[in-house]
Steps between C-alpha positions, in 0.01 A plus 500: 500500500573266788807575702622407845802730515543796727351815352309312232130435505194343347240742367151376573226491239363836392602673821814691579564264788839329518644232727869564564673187625818510705756218496415405862130427432369836615291701256336840468168565331501832316216692342599786269839521673359498856562201726155384613601169654767242560549136581732206528532176301699202622657386174556128433865404500450181297246382244350264762429785743203734500482878485313649794337841532585600856310828498351773285399840638314781326495852645165576660391768254546258206317201655172378356590604145638168371870583515582217740309254281685621188832463681409148614417392144822657369708317761327177400595568136862564600548214743245240390171381630 
């Protein structure tokens, strides 16, 4: 499922990690219902513009486990290469 609406999310691979996009470009990264990170995407307004990942943050205790990488790949799937 790929969704950009508030409260919806994209479940990632075999994990229980979900990216929940907000309408303003902000997103939360959840793992088993716990928010483990967040970020912000500048969304293209026209087809000629580019999407831009402004930032992605993972809580310290979840770093080094591949969650940020999974989120980055998922955002690429949602918004293009």
